[in-house]
All heavy atoms as TSV, in Angstrom:
chain	resi	resn	atom	element	x	y	z
A	1	MET	N	N	0.543	8.459	10.477
A	1	MET	CA	C	0.381	7.113	10.965
A	1	MET	C	C	1.700	6.659	11.566
A	1	MET	O	O	2.734	6.748	10.948
A	1	MET	CB	C	-0.012	6.240	9.779
A	1	MET	CG	C	-0.074	4.771	10.048
A	1	MET	SD	S	-1.737	4.243	9.722
A	1	MET	CE	C	-2.002	3.266	11.121
A	2	SER	N	N	1.679	6.162	12.753
A	2	SER	CA	C	2.910	5.737	13.411
A	2	SER	C	C	3.209	4.280	13.109
A	2	SER	O	O	2.343	3.529	12.674
A	2	SER	CB	C	2.780	5.932	14.924
A	2	SER	OG	O	1.906	4.969	15.461
A	3	ASP	N	N	4.435	3.874	13.395
A	3	ASP	CA	C	4.819	2.487	13.167
A	3	ASP	C	C	4.091	1.531	14.109
A	3	ASP	O	O	4.037	0.337	13.864
A	3	ASP	CB	C	6.336	2.323	13.345
A	3	ASP	CG	C	7.109	3.002	12.231
A	3	ASP	OD1	O	6.528	3.218	11.158
A	3	ASP	OD2	O	8.286	3.309	12.440
A	4	THR	N	N	3.528	2.020	15.201
A	4	THR	CA	C	2.833	1.163	16.140
A	4	THR	C	C	1.396	0.896	15.722
A	4	THR	O	O	0.744	0.039	16.276
A	4	THR	CB	C	2.842	1.780	17.562
A	4	THR	OG1	O	2.224	3.049	17.500
A	4	THR	CG2	C	4.252	1.901	18.092
A	5	LEU	N	N	0.879	1.648	14.765
A	5	LEU	CA	C	-0.475	1.455	14.272
A	5	LEU	C	C	-0.435	1.245	12.763
A	5	LEU	O	O	-0.764	2.143	11.989
A	5	LEU	CB	C	-1.344	2.674	14.609
A	5	LEU	CG	C	-1.536	2.985	16.082
A	5	LEU	CD1	C	-2.220	4.328	16.261
A	5	LEU	CD2	C	-2.322	1.881	16.760
A	6	PRO	N	N	-0.006	0.061	12.321
A	6	PRO	CA	C	0.116	-0.160	10.878
A	6	PRO	C	C	-1.242	-0.201	10.191
A	6	PRO	O	O	-2.276	-0.393	10.840
A	6	PRO	CB	C	0.829	-1.498	10.784
A	6	PRO	CG	C	0.506	-2.200	12.052
A	6	PRO	CD	C	0.360	-1.114	13.087
A	7	GLY	N	N	-1.206	-0.036	8.890
A	7	GLY	CA	C	-2.419	-0.071	8.088
A	7	GLY	C	C	-2.518	-1.362	7.315
A	7	GLY	O	O	-1.910	-2.372	7.658
A	8	GLN	N	N	-3.305	-1.314	6.236
A	8	GLN	CA	C	-3.545	-2.476	5.389
A	8	GLN	C	C	-3.171	-2.151	3.947
A	8	GLN	O	O	-3.307	-1.012	3.514
A	8	GLN	CB	C	-5.015	-2.878	5.454
A	8	GLN	CG	C	-5.462	-3.311	6.829
A	8	GLN	CD	C	-6.934	-3.663	6.853
A	8	GLN	OE1	O	-7.756	-2.994	6.232
A	8	GLN	NE2	N	-7.264	-4.728	7.568
A	9	MET	N	N	-2.738	-3.199	3.226
A	9	MET	CA	C	-2.344	-3.056	1.827
A	9	MET	C	C	-3.024	-4.144	1.006
A	9	MET	O	O	-3.236	-5.249	1.501
A	9	MET	CB	C	-0.838	-3.246	1.663
A	9	MET	CG	C	0.021	-2.378	2.528
A	9	MET	SD	S	1.789	-2.690	2.245
A	9	MET	CE	C	2.002	-4.254	3.094
A	10	THR	N	N	-3.339	-3.826	-0.245
A	10	THR	CA	C	-3.835	-4.833	-1.176
A	10	THR	C	C	-3.378	-4.442	-2.574
A	10	THR	O	O	-3.152	-3.271	-2.865
A	10	THR	CB	C	-5.368	-4.978	-1.121
A	10	THR	OG1	O	-5.767	-6.120	-1.885
A	10	THR	CG2	C	-6.083	-3.740	-1.644
A	11	TRP	N	N	-3.246	-5.447	-3.429
A	11	TRP	CA	C	-2.843	-5.192	-4.817
A	11	TRP	C	C	-4.039	-5.045	-5.734
A	11	TRP	O	O	-3.944	-4.449	-6.793
A	11	TRP	CB	C	-1.939	-6.314	-5.333
A	11	TRP	CG	C	-0.577	-6.225	-4.735
A	11	TRP	CD1	C	-0.095	-6.954	-3.690
A	11	TRP	CD2	C	0.470	-5.331	-5.107
A	11	TRP	NE1	N	1.187	-6.564	-3.395
A	11	TRP	CE2	C	1.566	-5.575	-4.254
A	11	TRP	CE3	C	0.593	-4.343	-6.074
A	11	TRP	CZ2	C	2.764	-4.875	-4.350
A	11	TRP	CZ3	C	1.786	-3.652	-6.167
A	11	TRP	CH2	C	2.851	-3.917	-5.309
A	12	LYS	N	N	-5.182	-5.602	-5.345
A	12	LYS	CA	C	-6.355	-5.557	-6.218
A	12	LYS	C	C	-7.613	-5.420	-5.364
A	12	LYS	O	O	-8.206	-6.411	-4.965
A	12	LYS	CB	C	-6.412	-6.816	-7.075
A	12	LYS	CG	C	-7.397	-6.731	-8.203
A	12	LYS	CD	C	-7.278	-7.927	-9.109
A	12	LYS	CE	C	-8.316	-7.834	-10.206
A	12	LYS	NZ	N	-8.350	-9.041	-11.002
A	13	PRO	N	N	-8.016	-4.173	-5.073
A	13	PRO	CA	C	-9.229	-3.984	-4.271
A	13	PRO	C	C	-10.458	-4.550	-4.980
A	13	PRO	O	O	-10.482	-4.622	-6.208
A	13	PRO	CB	C	-9.352	-2.465	-4.138
A	13	PRO	CG	C	-8.043	-1.914	-4.543
A	13	PRO	CD	C	-7.406	-2.914	-5.449
A	14	PRO	N	N	-11.465	-4.950	-4.230
A	14	PRO	CA	C	-12.699	-5.458	-4.851
A	14	PRO	C	C	-13.264	-4.464	-5.861
A	14	PRO	O	O	-13.263	-3.255	-5.625
A	14	PRO	CB	C	-13.652	-5.614	-3.662
A	14	PRO	CG	C	-12.774	-5.732	-2.464
A	14	PRO	CD	C	-11.551	-4.918	-2.775
A	15	GLY	N	N	-13.711	-4.982	-6.990
A	15	GLY	CA	C	-14.314	-4.143	-8.018
A	15	GLY	C	C	-13.340	-3.499	-8.977
A	15	GLY	O	O	-13.745	-2.711	-9.820
A	16	THR	N	N	-12.044	-3.818	-8.863
A	16	THR	CA	C	-11.060	-3.239	-9.783
A	16	THR	C	C	-10.453	-4.325	-10.661
A	16	THR	O	O	-10.480	-5.502	-10.312
A	16	THR	CB	C	-9.922	-2.521	-9.038
A	16	THR	OG1	O	-9.200	-3.480	-8.268
A	16	THR	CG2	C	-10.455	-1.427	-8.142
A	17	THR	N	N	-9.898	-3.903	-11.774
A	17	THR	CA	C	-9.232	-4.852	-12.659
A	17	THR	C	C	-7.727	-4.634	-12.682
A	17	THR	O	O	-6.987	-5.507	-13.116
A	17	THR	CB	C	-9.777	-4.734	-14.101
A	17	THR	OG1	O	-9.619	-3.396	-14.540
A	17	THR	CG2	C	-11.240	-5.133	-14.161
A	18	ASP	N	N	-7.279	-3.450	-12.213
A	18	ASP	CA	C	-5.845	-3.173	-12.216
A	18	ASP	C	C	-5.176	-3.819	-11.007
A	18	ASP	O	O	-5.815	-4.095	-9.997
A	18	ASP	CB	C	-5.569	-1.667	-12.241
A	18	ASP	CG	C	-6.104	-0.955	-11.015
A	18	ASP	OD1	O	-7.087	-1.434	-10.430
A	18	ASP	OD2	O	-5.548	0.098	-10.644
A	19	CYS	N	N	-3.910	-4.091	-11.138
A	19	CYS	CA	C	-3.136	-4.707	-10.062
A	19	CYS	C	C	-2.049	-3.719	-9.641
A	19	CYS	O	O	-0.911	-3.803	-10.074
A	19	CYS	CB	C	-2.544	-6.028	-10.525
A	19	CYS	SG	S	-1.793	-6.965	-9.193
A	20	VAL	N	N	-2.457	-2.757	-8.814
A	20	VAL	CA	C	-1.572	-1.699	-8.327
A	20	VAL	C	C	-1.808	-1.579	-6.825
A	20	VAL	O	O	-2.921	-1.785	-6.343
A	20	VAL	CB	C	-1.881	-0.353	-9.020
A	20	VAL	CG1	C	-1.027	0.768	-8.471
A	20	VAL	CG2	C	-1.674	-0.469	-10.520
A	21	LEU	N	N	-0.792	-1.248	-6.099
A	21	LEU	CA	C	-0.884	-1.165	-4.647
A	21	LEU	C	C	-1.910	-0.124	-4.187
A	21	LEU	O	O	-1.941	0.992	-4.679
A	21	LEU	CB	C	0.488	-0.825	-4.064
A	21	LEU	CG	C	0.598	-0.849	-2.549
A	21	LEU	CD1	C	0.336	-2.255	-1.994
A	21	LEU	CD2	C	1.972	-0.359	-2.124
A	22	HIS	N	N	-2.747	-0.531	-3.242
A	22	HIS	CA	C	-3.718	0.341	-2.595
A	22	HIS	C	C	-3.547	0.219	-1.090
A	22	HIS	O	O	-3.182	-0.844	-0.584
A	22	HIS	CB	C	-5.147	-0.052	-2.981
A	22	HIS	CG	C	-5.522	0.345	-4.372
A	22	HIS	ND1	N	-5.021	-0.298	-5.486
A	22	HIS	CD2	C	-6.335	1.320	-4.833
A	22	HIS	CE1	C	-5.530	0.272	-6.569
A	22	HIS	NE2	N	-6.329	1.262	-6.192
A	23	LEU	N	N	-3.817	1.318	-0.381
A	23	LEU	CA	C	-3.615	1.366	1.067
A	23	LEU	C	C	-4.850	1.898	1.777
A	23	LEU	O	O	-5.673	2.585	1.181
A	23	LEU	CB	C	-2.448	2.297	1.411
A	23	LEU	CG	C	-1.116	2.101	0.708
A	23	LEU	CD1	C	-0.153	3.219	1.108
A	23	LEU	CD2	C	-0.528	0.747	1.028
A	24	ARG	N	N	-4.932	1.580	3.052
A	24	ARG	CA	C	-5.888	2.206	3.956
A	24	ARG	C	C	-5.356	2.052	5.371
A	24	ARG	O	O	-4.578	1.143	5.655
A	24	ARG	CB	C	-7.292	1.633	3.813
A	24	ARG	CG	C	-7.414	0.152	4.174
A	24	ARG	CD	C	-8.805	-0.335	3.875
A	24	ARG	NE	N	-8.953	-1.748	4.217
A	24	ARG	CZ	C	-10.021	-2.470	3.930
A	24	ARG	NH1	N	-11.032	-1.906	3.271
A	24	ARG	NH2	N	-10.095	-3.732	4.272
A	25	HIS	N	N	-5.757	2.958	6.257
A	25	HIS	CA	C	-5.264	2.904	7.629
A	25	HIS	C	C	-6.008	1.884	8.479
A	25	HIS	O	O	-5.447	1.336	9.421
A	25	HIS	CB	C	-5.317	4.288	8.278
A	25	HIS	CG	C	-4.313	5.220	7.688
A	25	HIS	ND1	N	-4.666	6.404	7.095
A	25	HIS	CD2	C	-2.972	5.135	7.587
A	25	HIS	CE1	C	-3.574	7.011	6.653
A	25	HIS	NE2	N	-2.533	6.265	6.931
A	26	ASN	N	N	-7.283	1.625	8.151
A	26	ASN	CA	C	-8.043	0.609	8.873
A	26	ASN	C	C	-9.158	0.085	7.977
A	26	ASN	O	O	-9.454	0.664	6.931
A	26	ASN	CB	C	-8.578	1.147	10.210
A	26	ASN	CG	C	-9.517	2.310	10.019
A	26	ASN	OD1	O	-10.586	2.165	9.439
A	26	ASN	ND2	N	-9.123	3.494	10.488
A	27	SER	N	N	-9.789	-0.999	8.392
A	27	SER	CA	C	-10.768	-1.682	7.543
A	27	SER	C	C	-12.057	-0.897	7.323
A	27	SER	O	O	-12.831	-1.242	6.434
A	27	SER	CB	C	-11.088	-3.059	8.123
A	27	SER	OG	O	-11.626	-2.922	9.422
A	28	SER	N	N	-12.290	0.158	8.093
A	28	SER	CA	C	-13.502	0.958	7.894
A	28	SER	C	C	-13.330	2.015	6.799
A	28	SER	O	O	-14.301	2.652	6.398
A	28	SER	CB	C	-13.917	1.635	9.205
A	28	SER	OG	O	-12.948	2.575	9.607
A	29	GLU	N	N	-12.116	2.196	6.297
A	29	GLU	CA	C	-11.838	3.167	5.239
A	29	GLU	C	C	-11.858	2.498	3.877
A	29	GLU	O	O	-11.567	1.307	3.759
A	29	GLU	CB	C	-10.456	3.797	5.437
A	29	GLU	CG	C	-10.311	4.610	6.685
A	29	GLU	CD	C	-8.902	5.156	6.856
A	29	GLU	OE1	O	-7.986	4.768	6.099
A	29	GLU	OE2	O	-8.721	5.964	7.763
A	30	PRO	N	N	-12.171	3.270	2.828
A	30	PRO	CA	C	-12.076	2.702	1.473
A	30	PRO	C	C	-10.604	2.573	1.057
A	30	PRO	O	O	-9.730	3.263	1.582
A	30	PRO	CB	C	-12.792	3.744	0.606
A	30	PRO	CG	C	-12.641	5.025	1.367
A	30	PRO	CD	C	-12.638	4.646	2.829
A	31	TRP	N	N	-10.347	1.675	0.108
A	31	TRP	CA	C	-9.003	1.542	-0.443
A	31	TRP	C	C	-8.678	2.775	-1.265
A	31	TRP	O	O	-9.531	3.282	-1.993
A	31	TRP	CB	C	-8.902	0.300	-1.324
A	31	TRP	CG	C	-8.988	-0.972	-0.551
A	31	TRP	CD1	C	-10.051	-1.825	-0.499
A	31	TRP	CD2	C	-7.981	-1.528	0.290
A	31	TRP	NE1	N	-9.756	-2.880	0.324
A	31	TRP	CE2	C	-8.490	-2.729	0.824
A	31	TRP	CE3	C	-6.695	-1.130	0.643
A	31	TRP	CZ2	C	-7.760	-3.534	1.687
A	31	TRP	CZ3	C	-5.967	-1.937	1.508
A	31	TRP	CH2	C	-6.491	-3.123	2.016
A	32	ARG	N	N	-7.421	3.233	-1.172
A	32	ARG	CA	C	-6.962	4.382	-1.955
A	32	ARG	C	C	-5.636	4.037	-2.631
A	32	ARG	O	O	-4.807	3.317	-2.073
A	32	ARG	CB	C	-6.783	5.606	-1.054
A	32	ARG	CG	C	-8.104	6.109	-0.494
A	32	ARG	CD	C	-7.989	7.173	0.567
A	32	ARG	NE	N	-6.971	8.175	0.317
A	32	ARG	CZ	C	-6.439	8.926	1.273
A	32	ARG	NH1	N	-6.801	8.788	2.538
A	32	ARG	NH2	N	-5.522	9.820	0.977
A	33	TYR	N	N	-5.466	4.571	-3.824
A	33	TYR	CA	C	-4.234	4.395	-4.586
A	33	TYR	C	C	-3.052	4.816	-3.720
A	33	TYR	O	O	-3.090	5.867	-3.065
A	33	TYR	CB	C	-4.342	5.247	-5.853
A	33	TYR	CG	C	-3.164	5.221	-6.779
A	33	TYR	CD1	C	-2.678	4.030	-7.305
A	33	TYR	CD2	C	-2.554	6.405	-7.160
A	33	TYR	CE1	C	-1.607	4.031	-8.182
A	33	TYR	CE2	C	-1.490	6.420	-8.041
A	33	TYR	CZ	C	-1.021	5.228	-8.546
A	33	TYR	OH	O	0.043	5.229	-9.415
A	34	TYR	N	N	-2.002	4.011	-3.688
A	34	TYR	CA	C	-0.902	4.245	-2.752
A	34	TYR	C	C	-0.229	5.610	-2.895
A	34	TYR	O	O	0.270	6.162	-1.921
A	34	TYR	CB	C	0.131	3.117	-2.828
A	34	TYR	CG	C	1.117	3.214	-3.968
A	34	TYR	CD1	C	2.430	3.604	-3.738
A	34	TYR	CD2	C	0.758	2.893	-5.268
A	34	TYR	CE1	C	3.347	3.685	-4.768
A	34	TYR	CE2	C	1.660	2.966	-6.298
A	34	TYR	CZ	C	2.956	3.362	-6.048
A	34	TYR	OH	O	3.854	3.439	-7.069
A	35	LYS	N	N	-0.237	6.196	-4.081
A	35	LYS	CA	C	0.401	7.502	-4.257
A	35	LYS	C	C	-0.413	8.633	-3.635
A	35	LYS	O	O	0.056	9.757	-3.562
A	35	LYS	CB	C	0.683	7.769	-5.732
A	35	LYS	CG	C	1.842	6.927	-6.237
A	35	LYS	CD	C	2.278	7.314	-7.618
A	35	LYS	CE	C	3.475	6.471	-8.046
A	35	LYS	NZ	N	3.908	6.809	-9.402
A	36	GLU	N	N	-1.607	8.336	-3.137
A	36	GLU	CA	C	-2.387	9.315	-2.382
A	36	GLU	C	C	-1.849	9.447	-0.953
A	36	GLU	O	O	-2.347	10.264	-0.180
A	36	GLU	CB	C	-3.864	8.919	-2.352
A	36	GLU	CG	C	-4.544	9.014	-3.707
A	36	GLU	CD	C	-6.007	8.645	-3.644
A	36	GLU	OE1	O	-6.691	9.017	-2.661
A	36	GLU	OE2	O	-6.483	7.973	-4.575
A	37	PHE	N	N	-0.854	8.636	-0.623
A	37	PHE	CA	C	-0.194	8.669	0.681
A	37	PHE	C	C	1.293	8.977	0.457
A	37	PHE	O	O	2.150	8.109	0.618
A	37	PHE	CB	C	-0.319	7.316	1.394
A	37	PHE	CG	C	-1.725	6.905	1.707
A	37	PHE	CD1	C	-2.464	6.157	0.814
A	37	PHE	CD2	C	-2.304	7.248	2.926
A	37	PHE	CE1	C	-3.756	5.759	1.123
A	37	PHE	CE2	C	-3.594	6.860	3.242
A	37	PHE	CZ	C	-4.321	6.116	2.332
A	38	PRO	N	N	1.630	10.213	0.070
A	38	PRO	CA	C	3.017	10.523	-0.280
A	38	PRO	C	C	4.006	10.278	0.861
A	38	PRO	O	O	5.189	10.042	0.609
A	38	PRO	CB	C	2.973	12.002	-0.674
A	38	PRO	CG	C	1.708	12.527	-0.104
A	38	PRO	CD	C	0.753	11.370	-0.018
A	39	GLU	N	N	3.527	10.264	2.095
A	39	GLU	CA	C	4.408	10.022	3.229
A	39	GLU	C	C	4.929	8.580	3.277
A	39	GLU	O	O	5.893	8.288	3.976
A	39	GLU	CB	C	3.699	10.373	4.553
A	39	GLU	CG	C	2.524	9.486	4.913
A	39	GLU	CD	C	1.180	9.946	4.343
A	39	GLU	OE1	O	1.137	10.583	3.278
A	39	GLU	OE2	O	0.158	9.633	4.977
A	40	TYR	N	N	4.314	7.676	2.509
A	40	TYR	CA	C	4.733	6.271	2.491
A	40	TYR	C	C	5.418	5.851	1.197
A	40	TYR	O	O	6.036	4.791	1.140
A	40	TYR	CB	C	3.531	5.351	2.698
A	40	TYR	CG	C	2.752	5.614	3.956
A	40	TYR	CD1	C	1.377	5.798	3.912
A	40	TYR	CD2	C	3.382	5.684	5.197
A	40	TYR	CE1	C	0.652	6.038	5.077
A	40	TYR	CE2	C	2.662	5.920	6.356
A	40	TYR	CZ	C	1.302	6.094	6.289
A	40	TYR	OH	O	0.585	6.333	7.428
A	41	VAL	N	N	5.272	6.618	0.136
A	41	VAL	CA	C	5.751	6.208	-1.193
A	41	VAL	C	C	7.275	6.091	-1.227
A	41	VAL	O	O	7.991	6.992	-0.811
A	41	VAL	CB	C	5.263	7.185	-2.280
A	41	VAL	CG1	C	5.880	6.845	-3.633
A	41	VAL	CG2	C	3.750	7.159	-2.371
A	42	VAL	N	N	7.727	4.942	-1.750
A	42	VAL	CA	C	9.145	4.681	-1.979
A	42	VAL	C	C	9.299	4.469	-3.489
A	42	VAL	O	O	8.522	3.718	-4.082
A	42	VAL	CB	C	9.609	3.426	-1.204
A	42	VAL	CG1	C	11.060	3.102	-1.494
A	42	VAL	CG2	C	9.369	3.598	0.295
A	43	PRO	N	N	10.259	5.118	-4.144
A	43	PRO	CA	C	10.426	4.948	-5.594
A	43	PRO	C	C	10.705	3.486	-5.964
A	43	PRO	O	O	11.441	2.792	-5.274
A	43	PRO	CB	C	11.628	5.829	-5.925
A	43	PRO	CG	C	11.744	6.789	-4.791
A	43	PRO	CD	C	11.223	6.078	-3.582
A	44	ASP	N	N	10.099	3.052	-7.056
A	44	ASP	CA	C	10.285	1.684	-7.537
A	44	ASP	C	C	11.515	1.581	-8.424
A	44	ASP	O	O	11.796	2.486	-9.216
A	44	ASP	CB	C	9.064	1.244	-8.361
A	44	ASP	CG	C	7.835	1.085	-7.501
A	44	ASP	OD1	O	7.915	0.387	-6.480
A	44	ASP	OD2	O	6.786	1.657	-7.852
A	45	PRO	N	N	12.244	0.461	-8.310
A	45	PRO	CA	C	13.336	0.218	-9.255
A	45	PRO	C	C	12.765	0.032	-10.667
A	45	PRO	O	O	11.595	-0.331	-10.812
A	45	PRO	CB	C	13.954	-1.097	-8.760
A	45	PRO	CG	C	13.477	-1.260	-7.357
A	45	PRO	CD	C	12.142	-0.570	-7.290
A	46	PRO	N	N	13.569	0.262	-11.692
A	46	PRO	CA	C	13.106	0.044	-13.065
A	46	PRO	C	C	12.616	-1.398	-13.254
A	46	PRO	O	O	13.172	-2.334	-12.682
A	46	PRO	CB	C	14.348	0.302	-13.920
A	46	PRO	CG	C	15.236	1.132	-13.056
A	46	PRO	CD	C	14.955	0.728	-11.640
A	47	ASP	N	N	11.555	-1.552	-14.023
A	47	ASP	CA	C	10.992	-2.856	-14.392
A	47	ASP	C	C	10.344	-3.611	-13.230
A	47	ASP	O	O	10.106	-4.806	-13.339
A	47	ASP	CB	C	12.040	-3.741	-15.071
A	47	ASP	CG	C	12.600	-3.104	-16.332
A	47	ASP	OD1	O	11.818	-2.462	-17.064
A	47	ASP	OD2	O	13.804	-3.216	-16.571
A	48	PHE	N	N	10.067	-2.936	-12.111
A	48	PHE	CA	C	9.341	-3.559	-11.011
A	48	PHE	C	C	7.878	-3.140	-11.083
A	48	PHE	O	O	7.544	-2.120	-11.674
A	48	PHE	CB	C	9.926	-3.127	-9.662
A	48	PHE	CG	C	11.123	-3.926	-9.232
A	48	PHE	CD1	C	12.310	-3.873	-9.956
A	48	PHE	CD2	C	11.076	-4.738	-8.123
A	48	PHE	CE1	C	13.415	-4.595	-9.564
A	48	PHE	CE2	C	12.177	-5.471	-7.717
A	48	PHE	CZ	C	13.352	-5.402	-8.450
A	49	SER	N	N	6.995	-3.911	-10.470
A	49	SER	CA	C	5.583	-3.556	-10.409
A	49	SER	C	C	5.409	-2.231	-9.669
A	49	SER	O	O	6.125	-1.961	-8.701
A	49	SER	CB	C	4.794	-4.638	-9.662
A	49	SER	OG	O	4.833	-5.847	-10.358
A	50	GLU	N	N	4.449	-1.451	-10.129
A	50	GLU	CA	C	4.187	-0.155	-9.513
A	50	GLU	C	C	3.739	-0.346	-8.060
A	50	GLU	O	O	2.772	-1.048	-7.789
A	50	GLU	CB	C	3.108	0.590	-10.289
A	50	GLU	CG	C	2.863	1.981	-9.766
A	50	GLU	CD	C	1.837	2.752	-10.579
A	50	GLU	OE1	O	1.265	2.203	-11.523
A	50	GLU	OE2	O	1.621	3.917	-10.233
A	51	GLY	N	N	4.465	0.242	-7.141
A	51	GLY	CA	C	4.148	0.153	-5.725
A	51	GLY	C	C	4.938	-0.899	-4.973
A	51	GLY	O	O	4.837	-1.006	-3.754
A	52	TYR	N	N	5.760	-1.679	-5.692
A	52	TYR	CA	C	6.489	-2.777	-5.051
A	52	TYR	C	C	7.405	-2.293	-3.919
A	52	TYR	O	O	7.388	-2.858	-2.819
A	52	TYR	CB	C	7.306	-3.563	-6.083
A	52	TYR	CG	C	8.105	-4.679	-5.460
A	52	TYR	CD1	C	7.491	-5.868	-5.105
A	52	TYR	CD2	C	9.465	-4.539	-5.202
A	52	TYR	CE1	C	8.211	-6.893	-4.510
A	52	TYR	CE2	C	10.194	-5.550	-4.600
A	52	TYR	CZ	C	9.563	-6.722	-4.267
A	52	TYR	OH	O	10.276	-7.727	-3.669
A	53	ALA	N	N	8.179	-1.263	-4.153
A	53	ALA	CA	C	9.109	-0.781	-3.128
A	53	ALA	C	C	8.349	-0.251	-1.905
A	53	ALA	O	O	8.768	-0.473	-0.756
A	53	ALA	CB	C	10.023	0.302	-3.700
A	54	THR	N	N	7.229	0.398	-2.136
A	54	THR	CA	C	6.401	0.876	-1.021
A	54	THR	C	C	5.832	-0.305	-0.255
A	54	THR	O	O	5.818	-0.316	0.979
A	54	THR	CB	C	5.269	1.782	-1.554
A	54	THR	OG1	O	5.850	2.887	-2.238
A	54	THR	CG2	C	4.378	2.277	-0.436
A	55	PHE	N	N	5.374	-1.323	-0.970
A	55	PHE	CA	C	4.845	-2.542	-0.351
A	55	PHE	C	C	5.883	-3.168	0.579
A	55	PHE	O	O	5.594	-3.474	1.739
A	55	PHE	CB	C	4.435	-3.526	-1.451
A	55	PHE	CG	C	3.961	-4.851	-0.948
A	55	PHE	CD1	C	2.674	-5.006	-0.450
A	55	PHE	CD2	C	4.797	-5.953	-0.978
A	55	PHE	CE1	C	2.237	-6.236	0.015
A	55	PHE	CE2	C	4.368	-7.180	-0.522
A	55	PHE	CZ	C	3.079	-7.321	-0.023
A	56	VAL	N	N	7.094	-3.338	0.098
A	56	VAL	CA	C	8.163	-3.951	0.908
A	56	VAL	C	C	8.470	-3.090	2.131
A	56	VAL	O	O	8.610	-3.600	3.245
A	56	VAL	CB	C	9.422	-4.195	0.050
A	56	VAL	CG1	C	10.595	-4.624	0.903
A	56	VAL	CG2	C	9.131	-5.233	-1.027
A	57	ALA	N	N	8.547	-1.780	1.938
A	57	ALA	CA	C	8.843	-0.884	3.057
A	57	ALA	C	C	7.756	-0.955	4.128
A	57	ALA	O	O	8.050	-0.979	5.328
A	57	ALA	CB	C	8.996	0.548	2.545
A	58	LEU	N	N	6.495	-1.013	3.699
A	58	LEU	CA	C	5.404	-1.072	4.677
A	58	LEU	C	C	5.295	-2.446	5.330
A	58	LEU	O	O	4.906	-2.544	6.499
A	58	LEU	CB	C	4.083	-0.665	4.015
A	58	LEU	CG	C	4.011	0.802	3.594
A	58	LEU	CD1	C	2.700	1.092	2.863
A	58	LEU	CD2	C	4.183	1.735	4.786
A	59	LEU	N	N	5.664	-3.496	4.618
A	59	LEU	CA	C	5.728	-4.829	5.248
A	59	LEU	C	C	6.702	-4.816	6.422
A	59	LEU	O	O	6.429	-5.391	7.479
A	59	LEU	CB	C	6.182	-5.886	4.241
A	59	LEU	CG	C	5.136	-6.586	3.410
A	59	LEU	CD1	C	5.805	-7.588	2.473
A	59	LEU	CD2	C	4.092	-7.263	4.258
A	60	LYS	N	N	7.817	-4.158	6.239
A	60	LYS	CA	C	8.826	-4.068	7.308
A	60	LYS	C	C	8.288	-3.286	8.508
A	60	LYS	O	O	8.794	-3.460	9.614
A	60	LYS	CB	C	10.095	-3.423	6.775
A	60	LYS	CG	C	10.835	-4.298	5.791
A	60	LYS	CD	C	12.064	-3.606	5.239
A	60	LYS	CE	C	12.759	-4.479	4.215
A	60	LYS	NZ	N	13.925	-3.799	3.622
A	61	LYS	N	N	7.281	-2.442	8.272
A	61	LYS	CA	C	6.667	-1.675	9.358
A	61	LYS	C	C	5.428	-2.384	9.889
A	61	LYS	O	O	4.605	-1.782	10.579
A	61	LYS	CB	C	6.325	-0.265	8.872
A	61	LYS	CG	C	7.548	0.554	8.550
A	61	LYS	CD	C	7.180	1.940	8.110
A	61	LYS	CE	C	8.440	2.749	7.851
A	61	LYS	NZ	N	8.152	4.136	7.535
A	62	LYS	N	N	5.284	-3.657	9.515
A	62	LYS	CA	C	4.214	-4.536	10.007
A	62	LYS	C	C	2.813	-4.191	9.490
A	62	LYS	O	O	1.817	-4.467	10.143
A	62	LYS	CB	C	4.231	-4.573	11.531
A	62	LYS	CG	C	5.587	-4.907	12.110
A	62	LYS	CD	C	5.516	-6.017	13.092
A	62	LYS	CE	C	6.838	-6.266	13.779
A	62	LYS	NZ	N	7.795	-6.972	13.043
A	63	TRP	N	N	2.753	-3.569	8.298
A	63	TRP	CA	C	1.445	-3.365	7.673
A	63	TRP	C	C	0.894	-4.722	7.271
A	63	TRP	O	O	1.637	-5.647	6.920
A	63	TRP	CB	C	1.575	-2.459	6.456
A	63	TRP	CG	C	1.598	-0.998	6.796
A	63	TRP	CD1	C	2.420	-0.375	7.689
A	63	TRP	CD2	C	0.763	0.011	6.256
A	63	TRP	NE1	N	2.160	0.968	7.735
A	63	TRP	CE2	C	1.133	1.228	6.858
A	63	TRP	CE3	C	-0.251	0.011	5.321
A	63	TRP	CZ2	C	0.511	2.432	6.542
A	63	TRP	CZ3	C	-0.865	1.212	5.006
A	63	TRP	CH2	C	-0.484	2.408	5.610
A	64	GLU	N	N	-0.412	-4.844	7.268
A	64	GLU	CA	C	-1.095	-6.096	6.952
A	64	GLU	C	C	-1.393	-6.173	5.462
A	64	GLU	O	O	-1.841	-5.210	4.861
A	64	GLU	CB	C	-2.407	-6.146	7.748
A	64	GLU	CG	C	-3.263	-7.343	7.468
A	64	GLU	CD	C	-4.601	-7.294	8.185
A	64	GLU	OE1	O	-4.982	-6.233	8.720
A	64	GLU	OE2	O	-5.271	-8.327	8.195
A	65	THR	N	N	-1.189	-7.354	4.886
A	65	THR	CA	C	-1.554	-7.599	3.491
A	65	THR	C	C	-2.943	-8.242	3.472
A	65	THR	O	O	-3.171	-9.233	4.151
A	65	THR	CB	C	-0.553	-8.538	2.808
A	65	THR	OG1	O	0.754	-7.972	2.915
A	65	THR	CG2	C	-0.897	-8.741	1.352
A	66	VAL	N	N	-3.853	-7.639	2.707
A	66	VAL	CA	C	-5.227	-8.141	2.628
A	66	VAL	C	C	-5.473	-8.668	1.236
A	66	VAL	O	O	-5.063	-8.074	0.266
A	66	VAL	CB	C	-6.227	-7.010	2.965
A	66	VAL	CG1	C	-7.659	-7.498	2.829
A	66	VAL	CG2	C	-5.970	-6.487	4.362
């Protein structure tokens, strides 16, 4: 996925109870756990929410928050 075609991010996909980052490249795809996209994963600092560093990095690449 290039920086010119950002994807979408959410912390709580419909039908889930956990609050962990999920990603998809476009709205026609199902949400997937962010670690299923190793090319985007950024290690989290200690005591931060799981996926926070990846979320911030993808925000800078203009990914959409849903």
